[in-house]
Biopython code that builds the backbone (N, CA, C, O; Angstrom):
import numpy as np
from Bio.PDB.StructureBuilder import StructureBuilder

atoms = [
    (1, "MET", "N", (24.026, 2.676, -1.314)),
    (1, "MET", "CA", (22.726, 2.150, -0.895)),
    (1, "MET", "C", (22.320, 1.133, -1.919)),
    (1, "MET", "O", (22.493, 1.378, -3.113)),
    (2, "THR", "N", (21.766, -0.044, -1.500)),
    (2, "THR", "CA", (21.378, -1.072, -2.406)),
    (2, "THR", "C", (19.979, -0.665, -3.053)),
    (2, "THR", "O", (19.291, 0.186, -2.490)),
    (3, "ARG", "N", (19.605, -1.197, -4.092)),
    (3, "ARG", "CA", (18.386, -0.918, -4.748)),
    (3, "ARG", "C", (17.094, -1.062, -3.833)),
    (3, "ARG", "O", (16.239, -0.177, -3.813)),
    (4, "PRO", "N", (16.996, -2.224, -3.078)),
    (4, "PRO", "CA", (15.855, -2.387, -2.258)),
    (4, "PRO", "C", (15.820, -1.280, -1.007)),
    (4, "PRO", "O", (14.774, -0.788, -0.585)),
    (5, "ALA", "N", (17.005, -1.011, -0.548)),
    (5, "ALA", "CA", (16.974, 0.019, 0.535)),
    (5, "ALA", "C", (16.889, 1.409, -0.120)),
    (5, "ALA", "O", (16.464, 2.335, 0.571)),
    (6, "ALA", "N", (17.246, 1.627, -1.350)),
    (6, "ALA", "CA", (16.841, 2.930, -1.935)),
    (6, "ALA", "C", (15.316, 3.114, -2.150)),
    (6, "ALA", "O", (14.743, 4.192, -1.995)),
    (7, "ALA", "N", (14.702, 1.932, -2.529)),
    (7, "ALA", "CA", (13.368, 2.050, -2.777)),
    (7, "ALA", "C", (12.527, 2.191, -1.465)),
    (7, "ALA", "O", (11.384, 2.647, -1.512)),
    (8, "LEU", "N", (13.107, 1.795, -0.301)),
    (8, "LEU", "CA", (12.435, 1.823, 0.954)),
    (8, "LEU", "C", (12.497, 3.389, 1.439)),
    (8, "LEU", "O", (11.571, 3.882, 2.083)),
    (9, "ALA", "N", (13.569, 4.063, 1.104)),
    (9, "ALA", "CA", (13.806, 5.449, 1.648)),
    (9, "ALA", "C", (12.586, 6.327, 1.329)),
    (9, "ALA", "O", (12.058, 6.977, 2.232)),
    (10, "PRO", "N", (12.106, 6.366, 0.014)),
    (10, "PRO", "CA", (11.016, 7.262, -0.357)),
    (10, "PRO", "C", (9.769, 6.851, 0.469)),
    (10, "PRO", "O", (9.040, 7.736, 0.917)),
    (11, "PHE", "N", (9.479, 5.457, 0.699)),
    (11, "PHE", "CA", (8.384, 4.980, 1.590)),
    (11, "PHE", "C", (8.397, 5.732, 2.835)),
    (11, "PHE", "O", (7.387, 6.343, 3.185)),
    (12, "LEU", "N", (9.546, 5.738, 3.588)),
    (12, "LEU", "CA", (9.595, 6.313, 4.938)),
    (12, "LEU", "C", (9.353, 7.746, 4.828)),
    (12, "LEU", "O", (8.671, 8.264, 5.713)),
    (13, "LEU", "N", (9.813, 8.482, 3.859)),
    (13, "LEU", "CA", (9.492, 9.860, 3.699)),
    (13, "LEU", "C", (7.902, 10.074, 3.487)),
    (13, "LEU", "O", (7.284, 10.901, 4.158)),
    (14, "ALA", "N", (7.347, 9.344, 2.599)),
    (14, "ALA", "CA", (5.897, 9.398, 2.378)),
    (14, "ALA", "C", (5.160, 9.104, 3.683)),
    (14, "ALA", "O", (4.202, 9.806, 4.006)),
    (15, "LEU", "N", (5.554, 8.137, 4.407)),
    (15, "LEU", "CA", (4.857, 7.700, 5.688)),
    (15, "LEU", "C", (4.909, 8.841, 6.652)),
    (15, "LEU", "O", (3.945, 9.111, 7.368)),
    (16, "SER", "N", (6.031, 9.511, 6.673)),
    (16, "SER", "CA", (6.187, 10.640, 7.619)),
    (16, "SER", "C", (5.206, 11.790, 7.283)),
    (16, "SER", "O", (4.747, 12.553, 8.133)),
    (17, "LEU", "N", (4.943, 11.837, 6.012)),
    (17, "LEU", "CA", (4.112, 12.954, 5.557)),
    (17, "LEU", "C", (2.506, 12.855, 5.830)),
    (17, "LEU", "O", (1.757, 13.740, 6.244)),
    (18, "ILE", "N", (2.199, 11.484, 5.465)),
    (18, "ILE", "CA", (0.695, 11.056, 5.606)),
    (18, "ILE", "C", (0.344, 10.623, 6.893)),
    (18, "ILE", "O", (-0.813, 10.707, 7.306)),
    (19, "ALA", "N", (1.329, 10.136, 7.594)),
    (19, "ALA", "CA", (0.923, 9.405, 8.829)),
    (19, "ALA", "C", (1.749, 9.761, 10.096)),
    (19, "ALA", "O", (1.981, 8.970, 11.011)),
    (20, "GLY", "N", (2.139, 10.976, 10.038)),
    (20, "GLY", "CA", (3.102, 11.483, 11.100)),
    (20, "GLY", "C", (2.487, 11.130, 12.577)),
    (20, "GLY", "O", (3.162, 10.455, 13.355)),
    (21, "PRO", "N", (1.277, 11.572, 12.914)),
    (21, "PRO", "CA", (0.751, 11.253, 14.241)),
    (21, "PRO", "C", (0.768, 9.768, 14.508)),
    (21, "PRO", "O", (1.149, 9.359, 15.605)),
    (22, "ALA", "N", (0.381, 8.958, 13.577)),
    (22, "ALA", "CA", (0.485, 7.535, 13.842)),
    (22, "ALA", "C", (1.917, 6.973, 14.035)),
    (22, "ALA", "O", (2.144, 5.984, 14.732)),
    (23, "LEU", "N", (2.878, 7.681, 13.360)),
    (23, "LEU", "CA", (4.288, 7.108, 13.548)),
    (23, "LEU", "C", (4.686, 7.635, 14.980)),
    (23, "LEU", "O", (5.515, 6.983, 15.615)),
    (24, "ALA", "N", (4.176, 8.704, 15.491)),
    (24, "ALA", "CA", (4.581, 9.244, 16.766)),
    (24, "ALA", "C", (4.019, 8.370, 17.896)),
    (24, "ALA", "O", (4.507, 8.463, 19.022)),
    (25, "ASP", "N", (3.016, 7.530, 17.637)),
    (25, "ASP", "CA", (2.373, 6.745, 18.610)),
    (25, "ASP", "C", (3.135, 5.343, 18.552)),
    (25, "ASP", "O", (3.048, 4.544, 17.620)),
    (26, "PRO", "N", (3.902, 5.182, 19.719)),
    (26, "PRO", "CA", (4.742, 3.828, 19.746)),
    (26, "PRO", "C", (3.988, 2.581, 19.797)),
    (26, "PRO", "O", (4.532, 1.488, 19.640)),
    (27, "SER", "N", (2.692, 2.738, 20.023)),
    (27, "SER", "CA", (1.849, 1.556, 20.123)),
    (27, "SER", "C", (1.387, 1.023, 18.675)),
    (27, "SER", "O", (0.994, -0.133, 18.516)),
    (28, "GLY", "N", (1.465, 1.927, 17.679)),
    (28, "GLY", "CA", (1.091, 1.544, 16.332)),
    (28, "GLY", "C", (2.316, 0.658, 15.613)),
    (28, "GLY", "O", (3.444, 0.548, 16.094)),
    (29, "ALA", "N", (1.900, 0.098, 14.457)),
    (29, "ALA", "CA", (2.870, -0.793, 13.716)),
    (29, "ALA", "C", (3.125, -0.236, 12.295)),
    (29, "ALA", "O", (2.224, 0.278, 11.631)),
    (30, "VAL", "N", (4.319, -0.357, 11.890)),
    (30, "VAL", "CA", (4.828, 0.002, 10.525)),
    (30, "VAL", "C", (5.312, -1.340, 10.016)),
    (30, "VAL", "O", (6.188, -1.958, 10.622)),
    (31, "THR", "N", (4.726, -1.815, 8.859)),
    (31, "THR", "CA", (5.125, -3.140, 8.249)),
    (31, "THR", "C", (5.440, -2.921, 6.746)),
    (31, "THR", "O", (4.671, -2.255, 6.053)),
    (32, "HIS", "N", (6.559, -3.474, 6.242)),
    (32, "HIS", "CA", (6.830, -3.490, 4.907)),
    (32, "HIS", "C", (6.459, -4.839, 4.354)),
    (32, "HIS", "O", (6.867, -5.845, 4.934)),
    (33, "SER", "N", (5.703, -4.936, 3.253)),
    (33, "SER", "CA", (5.371, -6.247, 2.617)),
    (33, "SER", "C", (5.805, -6.175, 1.120)),
    (33, "SER", "O", (5.499, -5.217, 0.409)),
    (34, "LEU", "N", (6.529, -7.231, 0.684)),
    (34, "LEU", "CA", (6.810, -7.372, -0.582)),
    (34, "LEU", "C", (6.092, -8.654, -1.201)),
    (34, "LEU", "O", (6.395, -9.802, -0.876)),
    (35, "TYR", "N", (5.128, -8.334, -2.111)),
    (35, "TYR", "CA", (4.252, -9.514, -2.582)),
    (35, "TYR", "C", (4.889, -9.888, -4.000)),
    (35, "TYR", "O", (5.408, -9.055, -4.742)),
    (36, "SER", "N", (4.786, -11.193, -4.263)),
    (36, "SER", "CA", (5.090, -11.798, -5.596)),
    (36, "SER", "C", (3.800, -11.915, -6.268)),
    (36, "SER", "O", (2.869, -12.426, -5.645)),
    (37, "CYS", "N", (3.622, -11.476, -7.540)),
    (37, "CYS", "CA", (2.335, -11.439, -8.186)),
    (37, "CYS", "C", (2.538, -12.262, -9.544)),
    (37, "CYS", "O", (3.608, -12.737, -9.927)),
    (38, "ALA", "N", (1.326, -12.337, -10.184)),
    (38, "ALA", "CA", (1.192, -13.023, -11.473)),
    (38, "ALA", "C", (2.067, -12.300, -12.472)),
    (38, "ALA", "O", (2.253, -11.089, -12.348)),
    (39, "GLY", "N", (2.605, -12.983, -13.444)),
    (39, "GLY", "CA", (3.366, -12.336, -14.423)),
    (39, "GLY", "C", (4.815, -12.038, -14.018)),
    (39, "GLY", "O", (5.450, -11.259, -14.729)),
    (40, "ASN", "N", (5.387, -12.578, -12.960)),
    (40, "ASN", "CA", (6.648, -12.222, -12.420)),
    (40, "ASN", "C", (6.767, -10.839, -11.948)),
    (40, "ASN", "O", (7.840, -10.239, -11.891)),
    (41, "GLU", "N", (5.576, -10.328, -11.595)),
    (41, "GLU", "CA", (5.489, -8.794, -10.974)),
    (41, "GLU", "C", (5.786, -8.851, -9.520)),
    (41, "GLU", "O", (5.784, -9.911, -8.893)),
    (42, "THR", "N", (6.031, -7.730, -9.014)),
    (42, "THR", "CA", (6.014, -7.572, -7.534)),
    (42, "THR", "C", (5.227, -6.493, -7.193)),
    (42, "THR", "O", (4.933, -5.664, -8.054)),
    (43, "LEU", "N", (4.806, -6.379, -5.932)),
    (43, "LEU", "CA", (4.030, -5.275, -5.295)),
    (43, "LEU", "C", (4.690, -4.945, -3.990)),
    (43, "LEU", "O", (4.861, -5.772, -3.094)),
    (44, "ASP", "N", (5.049, -3.691, -3.938)),
    (44, "ASP", "CA", (5.817, -3.269, -2.683)),
    (44, "ASP", "C", (4.985, -2.308, -1.925)),
    (44, "ASP", "O", (4.659, -1.233, -2.430)),
    (45, "VAL", "N", (4.602, -2.682, -0.640)),
    (45, "VAL", "CA", (3.701, -1.902, 0.174)),
    (45, "VAL", "C", (4.220, -1.699, 1.624)),
    (45, "VAL", "O", (4.655, -2.645, 2.280)),
    (46, "VAL", "N", (4.162, -0.506, 2.069)),
    (46, "VAL", "CA", (4.414, -0.241, 3.660)),
    (46, "VAL", "C", (2.933, 0.086, 4.162)),
    (46, "VAL", "O", (2.156, 0.886, 3.640)),
    (47, "TYR", "N", (2.726, -0.658, 5.218)),
    (47, "TYR", "CA", (1.368, -0.358, 6.068)),
    (47, "TYR", "C", (1.712, 0.286, 7.406)),
    (47, "TYR", "O", (2.630, -0.052, 8.154)),
    (48, "VAL", "N", (0.815, 1.285, 7.590)),
    (48, "VAL", "CA", (0.998, 1.919, 8.939)),
    (48, "VAL", "C", (-0.349, 1.689, 9.548)),
    (48, "VAL", "O", (-1.384, 2.094, 9.019)),
    (49, "THR", "N", (-0.301, 0.964, 10.782)),
    (49, "THR", "CA", (-1.599, 0.535, 11.385)),
    (49, "THR", "C", (-1.385, 0.926, 12.939)),
    (49, "THR", "O", (-0.804, 0.213, 13.758)),
    (50, "PRO", "N", (-1.973, 2.214, 13.198)),
    (50, "PRO", "CA", (-1.915, 2.623, 14.643)),
    (50, "PRO", "C", (-3.021, 1.878, 15.306)),
    (50, "PRO", "O", (-3.911, 1.310, 14.672)),
    (51, "ASP", "N", (-2.929, 1.902, 16.703)),
    (51, "ASP", "CA", (-3.974, 1.347, 17.525)),
    (51, "ASP", "C", (-5.294, 1.962, 17.423)),
    (51, "ASP", "O", (-6.346, 1.347, 17.599)),
    (52, "SER", "N", (-5.187, 3.316, 17.105)),
    (52, "SER", "CA", (-6.433, 4.153, 16.834)),
    (52, "SER", "C", (-6.263, 5.001, 15.747)),
    (52, "SER", "O", (-5.141, 5.387, 15.418)),
    (53, "GLY", "N", (-7.359, 5.353, 15.113)),
    (53, "GLY", "CA", (-7.298, 6.254, 13.890)),
    (53, "GLY", "C", (-7.195, 5.488, 12.664)),
    (53, "GLY", "O", (-7.329, 4.265, 12.682)),
    (54, "ASP", "N", (-6.948, 6.178, 11.529)),
    (54, "ASP", "CA", (-6.982, 5.666, 10.205)),
    (54, "ASP", "C", (-5.592, 4.836, 10.024)),
    (54, "ASP", "O", (-4.525, 5.175, 10.538)),
    (55, "SER", "N", (-5.786, 3.708, 9.219)),
    (55, "SER", "CA", (-4.630, 2.908, 8.815)),
    (55, "SER", "C", (-4.305, 3.303, 7.338)),
    (55, "SER", "O", (-5.136, 3.731, 6.538)),
    (56, "TYR", "N", (-3.021, 3.105, 7.099)),
    (56, "TYR", "CA", (-2.555, 3.669, 5.745)),
    (56, "TYR", "C", (-1.695, 2.605, 5.127)),
    (56, "TYR", "O", (-1.175, 1.720, 5.806)),
    (57, "ALA", "N", (-1.536, 2.717, 3.678)),
    (57, "ALA", "CA", (-0.702, 1.971, 3.012)),
    (57, "ALA", "C", (0.023, 2.785, 1.901)),
    (57, "ALA", "O", (-0.638, 3.581, 1.235)),
    (58, "VAL", "N", (1.262, 2.632, 1.687)),
    (58, "VAL", "CA", (1.994, 3.332, 0.646)),
    (58, "VAL", "C", (2.484, 2.328, -0.376)),
    (58, "VAL", "O", (3.277, 1.449, -0.040)),
    (59, "VAL", "N", (2.038, 2.435, -1.602)),
    (59, "VAL", "CA", (2.379, 1.543, -2.662)),
    (59, "VAL", "C", (3.336, 2.161, -3.556)),
    (59, "VAL", "O", (3.178, 3.330, -3.908)),
    (60, "LEU", "N", (4.466, 1.357, -4.009)),
    (60, "LEU", "CA", (5.379, 1.760, -4.979)),
    (60, "LEU", "C", (4.899, 1.197, -6.297)),
    (60, "LEU", "O", (4.903, -0.022, -6.470)),
    (61, "GLU", "N", (4.476, 2.053, -7.257)),
    (61, "GLU", "CA", (3.970, 1.592, -8.523)),
    (61, "GLU", "C", (4.505, 2.469, -9.546)),
    (61, "GLU", "O", (4.285, 3.678, -9.473)),
    (62, "GLU", "N", (5.253, 1.927, -10.583)),
    (62, "GLU", "CA", (5.864, 2.539, -11.622)),
    (62, "GLU", "C", (6.577, 3.773, -11.131)),
    (62, "GLU", "O", (6.303, 4.905, -11.528)),
    (63, "ASP", "N", (7.513, 3.486, -10.238)),
    (63, "ASP", "CA", (8.431, 4.453, -9.615)),
    (63, "ASP", "C", (7.612, 5.663, -9.050)),
    (63, "ASP", "O", (8.153, 6.769, -9.065)),
    (64, "GLU", "N", (6.455, 5.541, -8.596)),
    (64, "GLU", "CA", (5.728, 6.524, -7.886)),
    (64, "GLU", "C", (5.129, 5.892, -6.613)),
    (64, "GLU", "O", (4.702, 4.738, -6.572)),
    (65, "LEU", "N", (5.138, 6.801, -5.527)),
    (65, "LEU", "CA", (4.535, 6.419, -4.318)),
    (65, "LEU", "C", (3.094, 6.797, -4.194)),
    (65, "LEU", "O", (2.753, 7.972, -4.328)),
    (66, "LEU", "N", (2.257, 5.867, -3.947)),
    (66, "LEU", "CA", (0.770, 6.098, -3.930)),
    (66, "LEU", "C", (0.305, 5.905, -2.442)),
    (66, "LEU", "O", (0.047, 4.785, -2.003)),
    (67, "PRO", "N", (0.209, 7.063, -1.675)),
    (67, "PRO", "CA", (-0.373, 6.956, -0.385)),
    (67, "PRO", "C", (-1.876, 6.662, -0.318)),
    (67, "PRO", "O", (-2.697, 7.264, -1.009)),
    (68, "MET", "N", (-2.172, 5.729, 0.530)),
    (68, "MET", "CA", (-3.600, 5.283, 0.493)),
    (68, "MET", "C", (-4.094, 5.248, 1.952)),
    (68, "MET", "O", (-3.310, 5.105, 2.890)),
    (69, "VAL", "N", (-5.400, 5.381, 2.102)),
    (69, "VAL", "CA", (-5.977, 5.213, 3.450)),
    (69, "VAL", "C", (-7.022, 4.046, 3.327)),
    (69, "VAL", "O", (-7.649, 3.819, 2.292)),
    (70, "GLN", "N", (-7.137, 3.374, 4.423)),
    (70, "GLN", "CA", (-8.052, 2.248, 4.502)),
    (70, "GLN", "C", (-9.504, 2.619, 4.672)),
    (70, "GLN", "O", (-9.842, 3.386, 5.574)),
    (71, "VAL", "N", (-10.328, 2.120, 3.873)),
    (71, "VAL", "CA", (-11.779, 2.419, 3.792)),
    (71, "VAL", "C", (-12.581, 1.093, 4.240)),
    (71, "VAL", "O", (-12.098, -0.039, 4.264)),
    (72, "ARG", "N", (-13.766, 1.415, 4.556)),
    (72, "ARG", "CA", (-14.684, 0.294, 5.098)),
    (72, "ARG", "C", (-14.814, -0.711, 4.009)),
    (72, "ARG", "O", (-14.939, -0.435, 2.815)),
    (73, "SER", "N", (-14.772, -1.995, 4.568)),
    (73, "SER", "CA", (-14.787, -3.092, 3.572)),
    (73, "SER", "C", (-15.514, -4.280, 4.280)),
    (73, "SER", "O", (-15.327, -4.527, 5.471)),
    (74, "ALA", "N", (-16.350, -4.999, 3.482)),
    (74, "ALA", "CA", (-16.960, -6.163, 4.009)),
    (74, "ALA", "C", (-16.212, -7.232, 4.456)),
    (74, "ALA", "O", (-16.538, -7.948, 5.403)),
    (75, "SER", "N", (-15.049, -7.370, 3.679)),
    (75, "SER", "CA", (-14.019, -8.685, 3.921)),
    (75, "SER", "C", (-12.679, -8.121, 3.467)),
    (75, "SER", "O", (-12.532, -7.493, 2.418)),
    (76, "GLY", "N", (-11.684, -8.404, 4.370)),
    (76, "GLY", "CA", (-10.329, -7.981, 4.106)),
    (76, "GLY", "C", (-10.254, -6.478, 4.353)),
    (76, "GLY", "O", (-11.079, -5.841, 5.008)),
    (77, "ALA", "N", (-9.060, -5.935, 3.693)),
    (77, "ALA", "CA", (-8.824, -4.582, 3.798)),
    (77, "ALA", "C", (-8.753, -4.025, 2.389)),
    (77, "ALA", "O", (-8.207, -4.598, 1.446)),
    (78, "VAL", "N", (-9.412, -2.753, 2.339)),
    (78, "VAL", "CA", (-9.306, -2.013, 1.019)),
    (78, "VAL", "C", (-8.774, -0.620, 1.378)),
    (78, "VAL", "O", (-9.197, 0.024, 2.339)),
    (79, "TYR", "N", (-7.736, -0.164, 0.468)),
    (79, "TYR", "CA", (-7.157, 1.122, 0.617)),
    (79, "TYR", "C", (-7.407, 1.923, -0.732)),
    (79, "TYR", "O", (-7.244, 1.409, -1.838)),
    (80, "GLU", "N", (-7.827, 3.257, -0.525)),
    (80, "GLU", "CA", (-8.016, 4.117, -1.622)),
    (80, "GLU", "C", (-6.989, 5.243, -1.498)),
    (80, "GLU", "O", (-6.399, 5.501, -0.449)),
    (81, "PRO", "N", (-6.821, 5.904, -2.674)),
    (81, "PRO", "CA", (-5.699, 6.966, -2.562)),
    (81, "PRO", "C", (-6.146, 8.166, -1.625)),
    (81, "PRO", "O", (-7.300, 8.581, -1.520)),
    (82, "VAL", "N", (-5.083, 8.625, -0.996)),
    (82, "VAL", "CA", (-5.299, 9.990, -0.255)),
    (82, "VAL", "C", (-5.534, 11.198, -1.218)),
    (82, "VAL", "O", (-6.278, 12.123, -0.895)),
    (83, "SER", "N", (-4.839, 11.156, -2.474)),
    (83, "SER", "CA", (-4.991, 12.125, -3.345)),
    (83, "SER", "C", (-6.072, 11.736, -4.493)),
    (83, "SER", "O", (-6.065, 10.578, -4.910)),
    (84, "ARG", "N", (-6.901, 12.575, -4.959)),
    (84, "ARG", "CA", (-7.803, 12.401, -6.035)),
    (84, "ARG", "C", (-7.106, 12.289, -7.382)),
    (84, "ARG", "O", (-7.715, 11.860, -8.362)),
    (85, "ASP", "N", (-5.792, 12.683, -7.442)),
    (85, "ASP", "CA", (-5.033, 12.578, -8.671)),
    (85, "ASP", "C", (-4.727, 11.078, -9.024)),
    (85, "ASP", "O", (-4.344, 10.791, -10.159)),
    (86, "TYR", "N", (-4.896, 10.119, -8.053)),
    (86, "TYR", "CA", (-4.547, 8.708, -8.472)),
    (86, "TYR", "C", (-5.858, 7.944, -8.464)),
    (86, "TYR", "O", (-6.727, 8.217, -7.636)),
    (87, "GLN", "N", (-6.008, 7.033, -9.334)),
    (87, "GLN", "CA", (-7.106, 6.135, -9.610)),
    (87, "GLN", "C", (-6.809, 4.738, -9.253)),
    (87, "GLN", "O", (-7.099, 3.838, -10.042)),
    (88, "TYR", "N", (-6.212, 4.475, -8.039)),
    (88, "TYR", "CA", (-5.880, 3.072, -7.735)),
    (88, "TYR", "C", (-6.626, 2.602, -6.544)),
    (88, "TYR", "O", (-7.159, 3.415, -5.790)),
    (89, "GLN", "N", (-6.686, 1.344, -6.345)),
    (89, "GLN", "CA", (-7.183, 0.775, -5.110)),
    (89, "GLN", "C", (-6.501, -0.560, -4.768)),
    (89, "GLN", "O", (-6.316, -1.399, -5.649)),
    (90, "LEU", "N", (-6.143, -0.750, -3.552)),
    (90, "LEU", "CA", (-5.536, -1.921, -3.039)),
    (90, "LEU", "C", (-6.407, -2.715, -2.211)),
    (90, "LEU", "O", (-6.972, -2.247, -1.223)),
    (91, "ALA", "N", (-6.532, -3.950, -2.610)),
    (91, "ALA", "CA", (-7.437, -4.882, -1.852)),
    (91, "ALA", "C", (-6.535, -5.982, -1.246)),
    (91, "ALA", "O", (-5.709, -6.590, -1.927)),
    (92, "THR", "N", (-6.737, -6.201, 0.063)),
    (92, "THR", "CA", (-5.854, -7.236, 0.586)),
    (92, "THR", "C", (-6.847, -8.182, 1.501)),
    (92, "THR", "O", (-7.925, -7.803, 1.959)),
    (93, "LYS", "N", (-6.335, -9.336, 1.655)),
    (93, "LYS", "CA", (-7.029, -10.288, 2.558)),
    (93, "LYS", "C", (-5.999, -11.416, 2.934)),
    (93, "LYS", "O", (-5.520, -12.178, 2.095)),
    (94, "GLY", "N", (-5.712, -11.448, 4.245)),
    (94, "GLY", "CA", (-4.562, -12.408, 4.661)),
    (94, "GLY", "C", (-3.267, -11.991, 4.016)),
    (94, "GLY", "O", (-2.870, -10.827, 4.076)),
    (95, "ASN", "N", (-2.623, -12.937, 3.407)),
    (95, "ASN", "CA", (-1.364, -12.681, 2.780)),
    (95, "ASN", "C", (-1.388, -12.436, 1.233)),
    (95, "ASN", "O", (-0.380, -12.574, 0.542)),
    (96, "GLU", "N", (-2.629, -12.056, 0.730)),
    (96, "GLU", "CA", (-2.959, -11.844, -0.621)),
    (96, "GLU", "C", (-3.274, -10.349, -0.892)),
    (96, "GLU", "O", (-3.825, -9.685, -0.014)),
    (97, "ALA", "N", (-2.959, -9.836, -2.016)),
    (97, "ALA", "CA", (-3.296, -8.558, -2.402)),
    (97, "ALA", "C", (-3.484, -8.387, -3.935)),
    (97, "ALA", "O", (-2.830, -9.057, -4.734)),
    (98, "THR", "N", (-4.363, -7.508, -4.294)),
    (98, "THR", "CA", (-4.536, -7.077, -5.691)),
    (98, "THR", "C", (-4.516, -5.577, -5.907)),
    (98, "THR", "O", (-5.205, -4.898, -5.145)),
    (99, "LEU", "N", (-3.829, -4.998, -6.825)),
    (99, "LEU", "CA", (-3.819, -3.542, -7.097)),
    (99, "LEU", "C", (-4.628, -3.308, -8.291)),
    (99, "LEU", "O", (-4.323, -3.837, -9.360)),
    (100, "TYR", "N", (-5.640, -2.546, -8.166)),
    (100, "TYR", "CA", (-6.520, -2.080, -9.269)),
    (100, "TYR", "C", (-6.322, -0.781, -9.605)),
    (100, "TYR", "O", (-6.044, 0.019, -8.711)),
    (101, "ALA", "N", (-6.434, -0.351, -10.976)),
    (101, "ALA", "CA", (-6.417, 1.045, -11.561)),
    (101, "ALA", "C", (-7.642, 1.146, -12.249)),
    (101, "ALA", "O", (-8.196, 0.166, -12.746)),
    (102, "THR", "N", (-8.141, 2.431, -12.302)),
    (102, "THR", "CA", (-9.407, 2.745, -12.934)),
    (102, "THR", "C", (-9.043, 3.734, -14.059)),
    (102, "THR", "O", (-8.623, 4.854, -13.767)),
    (103, "THR", "N", (-9.196, 3.340, -15.348)),
    (103, "THR", "CA", (-8.998, 4.167, -16.513)),
    (103, "THR", "C", (-10.344, 4.448, -17.230)),
    (103, "THR", "O", (-11.102, 3.489, -17.373)),
    (104, "ASP", "N", (-10.689, 5.572, -17.661)),
    (104, "ASP", "CA", (-11.942, 5.821, -18.289)),
    (104, "ASP", "C", (-13.151, 5.088, -17.669)),
    (104, "ASP", "O", (-14.056, 4.584, -18.334)),
    (105, "GLY", "N", (-13.073, 5.083, -16.427)),
    (105, "GLY", "CA", (-14.259, 4.443, -15.722)),
    (105, "GLY", "C", (-14.304, 2.861, -15.660)),
    (105, "GLY", "O", (-15.246, 2.202, -15.220)),
    (106, "LYS", "N", (-13.216, 2.409, -16.136)),
    (106, "LYS", "CA", (-12.978, 0.817, -16.134)),
    (106, "LYS", "C", (-12.023, 0.519, -15.181)),
    (106, "LYS", "O", (-10.920, 1.065, -15.222)),
    (107, "GLU", "N", (-12.356, -0.390, -14.214)),
    (107, "GLU", "CA", (-11.421, -0.838, -13.239)),
    (107, "GLU", "C", (-10.855, -2.124, -13.714)),
    (107, "GLU", "O", (-11.590, -2.992, -14.183)),
    (108, "GLU", "N", (-9.551, -2.277, -13.605)),
    (108, "GLU", "CA", (-8.780, -3.452, -13.856)),
    (108, "GLU", "C", (-7.545, -3.750, -12.956)),
    (108, "GLU", "O", (-6.869, -2.851, -12.458)),
    (109, "ALA", "N", (-7.316, -4.990, -12.796)),
    (109, "ALA", "CA", (-6.210, -5.377, -12.039)),
    (109, "ALA", "C", (-4.870, -5.086, -12.677)),
    (109, "ALA", "O", (-4.634, -5.551, -13.792)),
    (110, "VAL", "N", (-4.014, -4.375, -12.064)),
    (110, "VAL", "CA", (-2.676, -4.114, -12.677)),
    (110, "VAL", "C", (-1.686, -4.988, -12.081)),
    (110, "VAL", "O", (-0.638, -5.220, -12.683)),
    (111, "LYS", "N", (-1.965, -5.546, -10.819)),
    (111, "LYS", "CA", (-1.113, -6.435, -10.155)),
    (111, "LYS", "C", (-2.010, -7.440, -9.538)),
    (111, "LYS", "O", (-2.760, -7.028, -8.653)),
    (112, "SER", "N", (-2.053, -8.673, -9.859)),
    (112, "SER", "CA", (-3.069, -9.721, -9.378)),
    (112, "SER", "C", (-2.313, -10.909, -8.841)),
    (112, "SER", "O", (-1.099, -11.032, -9.004)),
    (113, "ASP", "N", (-3.029, -11.742, -8.225)),
    (113, "ASP", "CA", (-2.534, -13.033, -7.565)),
    (113, "ASP", "C", (-1.234, -12.696, -6.778)),
    (113, "ASP", "O", (-0.258, -13.434, -6.905)),
    (114, "CYS", "N", (-1.192, -11.613, -5.975)),
    (114, "CYS", "CA", (-0.064, -11.212, -5.226)),
    (114, "CYS", "C", (-0.227, -11.919, -3.809)),
    (114, "CYS", "O", (-1.253, -11.968, -3.131)),
    (115, "LYS", "N", (1.017, -12.451, -3.520)),
    (115, "LYS", "CA", (1.102, -13.192, -2.167)),
    (115, "LYS", "C", (2.441, -12.863, -1.544)),
    (115, "LYS", "O", (3.472, -12.732, -2.204)),
    (116, "THR", "N", (2.360, -12.739, -0.232)),
    (116, "THR", "CA", (3.568, -12.683, 0.609)),
    (116, "THR", "C", (3.953, -14.061, 1.098)),
    (116, "THR", "O", (3.072, -14.916, 1.189)),
    (117, "SER", "N", (5.127, -14.323, 1.399)),
    (117, "SER", "CA", (5.581, -15.656, 1.965)),
    (117, "SER", "C", (5.057, -15.949, 3.345)),
    (117, "SER", "O", (5.070, -17.091, 3.806)),
    (118, "GLY", "N", (4.571, -14.848, 4.036)),
    (118, "GLY", "CA", (4.237, -15.124, 5.448)),
    (118, "GLY", "C", (2.879, -14.962, 5.775)),
    (118, "GLY", "O", (2.492, -15.166, 6.925)),
]
sb = StructureBuilder()
sb.init_structure("model")
sb.init_model(0)
sb.init_chain("A")
sb.init_seg("    ")
for serial, (resi, resn, name, xyz) in enumerate(atoms, 1):
    if name == "N":
        sb.init_residue(resn, " ", resi, " ")
    sb.init_atom(name, np.array(xyz, "f"), 0.0, 1.0, " ", f" {name:<3s}", serial, name[0])
structure = sb.get_structure()
């Protein structure tokens, strides 16, 4: 298994755990996005967007899968962790994304200026 394919396998497992009902609905969508970010970084995200119910994102960050659920946002899409053990937030708009982390009450971008080619 190549490295990109190996990285995708845990995504699919996580998706089946957090979004089983959404995946069972054939009218929903599962999308993999690989973003190119500032500092030659990448941001790897799988989105689950059913026609109804919650939308999810699973982010691969520092060899950990971060399952997130979409929350209300004035513009674009914002995802917050499903587990309170994680202090990350993913903000997206169009083909752009930023991953934030909160440490000691201070939020900072850990992956910024991220863009997909499409």
